[in-house]
N, C-alpha and C positions, 0 to 999 in steps of 0.2 A: 553673901553673894558668892557664887561660884564663878571662877575664871578659868579658862582653858589656855594652856601654853603649849602649842604643838612643838615638837622637837624631832629632828632626824638623828638624834644621838643614840638610838637604840636599834641597831640592825637595819638601818635604812628604811624604817617603817613609814616615814613621812617624807617621801621624795618630792611630792607635788608642790604646787604653788600654794600660797596662803588661801586663795580663793577655792582651789580644788580641795584642800583640807577642810575648810569650813563647810563646803557643800557635802563632802563625804560624811562628816560628823553629823550634820543635820539630817541627811537622808538615811543613814544607817543606824544612828543612835538617838535621833530626836533631840540633839543638843540645841538648847535655846539660850544658853548662857554666853556671855561675851568670849570670843576666841581672839587671842592676840596673834600677831605675826609669829612665824616660826622662829625659835630662839635656841641658843645653846644652853643646856641645863646641867651639863657635867663636863669635867675636864677643862682643857685650855679653851679660853674664850667664853666661859660660862658668864651669863649676864649677872650684874650685881644683885638683882633680886634673888636669884637662885644661890648666889654666893652667900647671902645673908641667911637664907633658909637652911642651907646645909652646913654652915660653920658651927652650929650649936651655940648654946649659951648656958652658963652654969645655972642650975635650978630650973631649966626649961626643957622642952622636948629635945630628944636626941638629934644631933646633926649627922653628918656623914654623907658621902656621895649618893646620889640617886641610883638605885639599882636597875630599874626598868621603867618603862612607860606606866602611866596612870597611878603614880604615887600621889597621895593626897596630903595637903598641908592645911592645917587650921591656924589662922592668924588671929591672935587675941586683940582686944581693944587697945592694948599697949603697943601694937605694931610688931610684936615678936611672935615667933613660932610657939603655939600653944599645944599642938598635937601633930603627930605625923603618922600616916598609915601607908604601908607598903602596897604594892601593886595588887596583890590578891585580895585585899580587904575591900568588900563591897561598899561603895559610897553611901548606901542606905542602911548599912549594918548598924546595930545598936551602939557599938563602940564609937563609930564616926558620929552618929547623931548625938550621942551623949557629949562628946568632945565639943561639938558645935553649940549645944545647949549651955554647957559650962562656960564657954568663951563668951557667949551672948549675955550670960547672967553676971559676969564679972564687971565690976565698976572701977 
């Protein structure tokens, strides 16, 4: 499942309300996946979900602060970060699709 987490942490790109952001994403990008309320994803006040995604875990995908909007995180069946892709990686690219396939195949 794809989940969207709007954030205004990147150059004030998301100044609107949650409703305005959802409408913009739907109208301009055809977003049909669930969109959460706007959250902090980096720095002070980062929500616990993104704290866990960016802290890293030995033997798992690299942690570290989110660099810019549209980073992609693949969560494994174990609930931990399985793969991470930076902003410029197309979500339909082979590396992203393969990471999703691998995570789905894991038992």
